[in-house]
N, C-alpha and C positions, 0 to 999 in steps of 0.2 A: 504493500500500500504506500501511497505517497505521504509526505509529511503533512503536518497540520495545515489545513486550508488549501492544500494543493489538490488539483484535479487532473486526471489523465485519461487517455484512451489509446487503445491499439486498434488501428483501422486496417482492414484487408485491402489488397490491391483493387478489388472490385468496389470498395467503398462501404463495406459492411463493418459494423462494430464487432470486434472480436472479444474485447475485454475492456475494463476501465472503471472509473468512479461512477457511482450512481448518478443518473441524470445527464451524463455527458453523451451526446449522440452525434452521428454523422448527419448533418443537415442536408447536404447535397454533394453531388460529384458532377459539377457542371461541364467539365471538359476532361480529356485524357490528361492524367497526371495532376489534376487539380481537385481538391477536396475542401469542403466547408464543415468545420466542426463546431457544434453548439455546446458551450460550456454552461449554459443556464444562468450566467451572470456576466456583467460587462467585462470585456477583456482588455480594453485600451488602458495603457499605463501599467500593465502587469507583465511579469516575465513569462514569455512564451518560449518553450524549448521543443524542438522536434528532431526526430532521428529516424532515418530509414531503417526498417527492420530487416534482418537477414532471413526472415521466414520464406522469402521468395528465392533465396540463394542466387541473387543476381548481381552481386558485386558493386561496381563503381557508380553509385548514384549520389546526388546531392539533394538537399531539401531546403526550402525557404518557407517561413511562416510569419504571418502578421495578422493583427486584428482587423476586422471589418467594421463597418458602421460609423467610422470617423473619416473626415476628409484628410486625404494624404497631403502633407505639407512638410516643409523643412523642420517644423517643430512638433510634428505628430508621428505616431507609429502606425498609421493606417496603411493598408495595402491598396495601391492605386486601382487595381482591377475590381475592387468591391467597395470603393469609397461611396458614401452616401447610402449604403445598404441599410435597410430599416432595422436590422437586428444587430445591435452592438455586442451581443453575446457570442458572436461567431468569429472563429479564427480561420483564415485561409491558408492552405498548404499547397505547395507546388513542388513536384519531384521531377528532377532532370537527370538524364543519363550523363555521367561524368566524362564520357569520351566524346559523345556527339553533341551534347547540349540540348537534345530533343526531350520533350516531356514524356514521361512514362508512368504507368500505373504501378505502384509498389506499396506494399504494407509499410506502415509507419506508426510511430508513437508520437503523441503530442501531449505536453504537460503545460498546465497553467498554474503559475505560482502567485500567491497574493502579494 
């Protein structure tokens, strides 16, 4: 289990919840390699950590994660591709192939720390 106040989720490559904290869900998978995770509380201004899982046994991938629901700017932590989204409880993740730079579906962990 995560530490006090932390929430986490393990997401499958297909976008299904495998395990995680109660109430944390996969809100959507809008595109290949992109996922939206709903933590059930505002995510902006909190530490977001993400890691590609080795469940898929597929090596060299990178992951990016950022809160949705806030306007992206030089002083905010919002993800530009979901800025203005109505739900401030969502974190966006994007997974890329480390060799080609193309987006790919991969299992991954996401943690939200207070």
